[in-house]
N, C-alpha and C positions, 0 to 999 in steps of 0.2 A: 837885940832883936834877931831872932833866928832867920837864916836864909834857907829856902827850899829850892833845890834845883830839880826841875822836871826834865826828864829825857823822854821825848815824844817823837817817834818815827825818825830817829837820827838827829833831831834838833834838840837844843838845850835852852831852857829858859830859867833864870834864877829870879826869885822874888823874895822880898822881905815880908815877914809875917809876925804876928803876935804869938806868944806861946799858947799852948792848949787849944789850938785850932786843929781840926782834922785835915788830913791831906786833901780830902774831897772838897771841903769848904774853901781851902786855899786855892785849889785848882779852879773851882767855879768862880771865885772872886777875881781871878786874874786871867780869865778867858782861855784857860787851858782845857782842852777837850777830854774830860774824864767822865765816863758814863756812870749812871746810877739809876738803874731800872727800878729799884725798890725804894727810891727816895732817900737813900742814906741810912737805911735801917739794918743793914748787914745780912740780908737774906738772899741776894742775887749773885754776888761775886763779880758784877760788871765793873766795879771800881778796884778790882784786884791790881796791886802794883808790887814792885820789887824795890826794897831798900838797898840801893847799890853802895851807898856810903852813909855813915852816921846812923846806922840802925839803933845804936845805943841812945840816940837822941829822940827816939820815938817812945810813946807809952808802951808798956808791956802788952803782949797779946792778951786780949780779953776772952771771955767764954765764947762769945759769938765767933770770933776768929778761930778758936780752937775747934769749935763744932763744925766749921766749914773746912777743916783740914789744912789750915795754913801751916807751912813748914819753911825752914830755912829763912830766906829773905822776903818771903811772901807776906803781904799785909793787905787788909781791906782799907782802902782810902777813907771810908766813912767811919772807921773805928779807931785808926791810928792817929794819935794827936802828937803834935810837934813840940819838943822841949828844947831843941837846939838845931844846929845846921844838919841838913840831911839831903841826900840825892836819891830821888825815886824815879824808876822807869815805869811808865804806864804800860799796861798789858793790852787794854782794849781801846786804844786811841785811834 
């Protein structure tokens, strides 16, 4: 079972999750404040986050993320699905 560690305003919270869940869904299910103005459809960038560790354990960037100009460790929480342990830092918390 993968572990996702969220870095939010200098605080760290680690949760267990099933594979193939989005970072946004995991955050919302665990009371972690991750915004999603577009309802998780990949249009608003409010769920933008940074994969600080374990980026290889996330799904590859999809067309929506590419269209939004995601580079480096940037990911959309509503589009990136978890395949293994990862640490993400929330941008809009």
